[in-house]
Every structure is written in structure tokens, then in C-alpha cells.
N, C-alpha and C positions, 0 to 999 in steps of 0.2 A: 872882308876882312878887319880884324881890329889890330890896331897897335899898342904895345905898351913898352915903356920904358924898363930896361931891367932892375933898376932900384925899387920902381913902384911894383914888379912883379915880385920882388923879395918881400916887400910888406904887405902885398894882398895877391897871395899864390892861389887864390880860390878862382881869380880871373881865368888861369890856366884851365883848371878843370870846367869852367863854365863854358868856355871855348869850345874844348872836346867834347862836352857832353852835347853841345849844339851843332856838331860837326862842322864847326868853322876854323878856319886857318887864326892863328896869333903870330904878327910880326913882332919880335922883340928888338929893340933899339937900344943901342948903347951909345950914350953919350952924343944923342939925335940922330945916329947913322944906324941902317938896317943892321942887325946882328945874326939872327935866327927867325926860322919861320917853323912853327909846331903845327903837327896836323896828329890825329888820332891814328893807331896802327890799323883801325879797321877801315882808312880811306881806301878808296880805288885806286888812289896814286899808287899804291904798293902793288897792287894786283895789275896794272896796265903798264908800269912805267912811266918814267916822267914826261918824255916827250908825248906820247900818246895820249896822257890824261891832260897836260896842257894844249895840245892841238884840238882833242875833243872838247874842252871847256872852251876855248877860243869860238869854235864852230857854235855851242851852244847858246854862247854869246853875242851872236851873228857877227862876230869878228872875222871870220872866214865863211868860204862858200864850200857847197859839198865837194866842187872840183878842186878847189884850193886843199881842202883836208884830204881827198884822197890821194892828190899827188904828193903833198907833204908826207903821208904814211906810207906812200909807194904802194898804195893798195888800188884794186880795181873799185868802181861807183859802187858796185854789188857787193863785195866785201866791207867799204866802209859803211853802207846803209846797214848790213849787218851788226856791224860793230857798234853803229848808234843805237839800233835795236835794243841790242845786250845791255848797254847803258841807260835803256830809257830815255834817249834825247831823241825828242822827234825829229824825222828828216824834214817835213813839211810843217810850216808856220803858217796855216792858211785859215784865214777868217771870213767864214761864208757870208755872215752877218754884213761885214764891210762891203763884200761884192754885190749882194743883194740890193744894198742901199745904191751903190754905185749906180747898178743896173735901173733902179728905181728913178734915179735921178735923170738918167740919160733918156728914159721912155718919155 
């Protein structure tokens, strides 16, 4: 997420357009304090709702476990996994190569 001051945004509005085209968020500050957050209208945030979007992003960024996400959304594991699949968020982040290296080292 990029941050820009409101005065700078007035003189360089293309920063906003570039951020939206790149599907990024832009935090606008006023006198050094956060003032606004911009997002494109086709952002999944609007389809999912803010709470669901924030929680699934936290899961995708490894900030929440699957169980924590399911409890926070008040959904079953099965329904949570289905939601993650719809959002193309992997449920398992598993590196088989690392496991094989470990097994090879242990052998």
C-alpha cells in the first residue's frame, strides 16, 4: 500500500490512477495523519464485505490460521475452505521440495 499526502495528490493526481490500475490501495494522509483509503470499484472488498475481505487477507498473509478464520467468520471449516477456493487463496502452502530436502538430510 502506498501513502501520499493530500497536497501531493493535488499536484500529481496520476498517482491515484496508477494505484487503481495496479489494483493497489492508496492511503491518503492529511497533515501527516491517515485521512482516506482508496480502492478501485471492482475490488473484491465490495463483493465480500469489509470484515470477510480483511479476514481472508489476514489468512492469505499468514496472519490467521484456518481455524481462526473459520471462527471469526462463524463458518464451518468446509464452508471456509470453499470461500478460500472461490477467492483463489490456497488453503495449504506446502513446499514439497523442502520436505524432500529434510527427508534426504535425515536419511
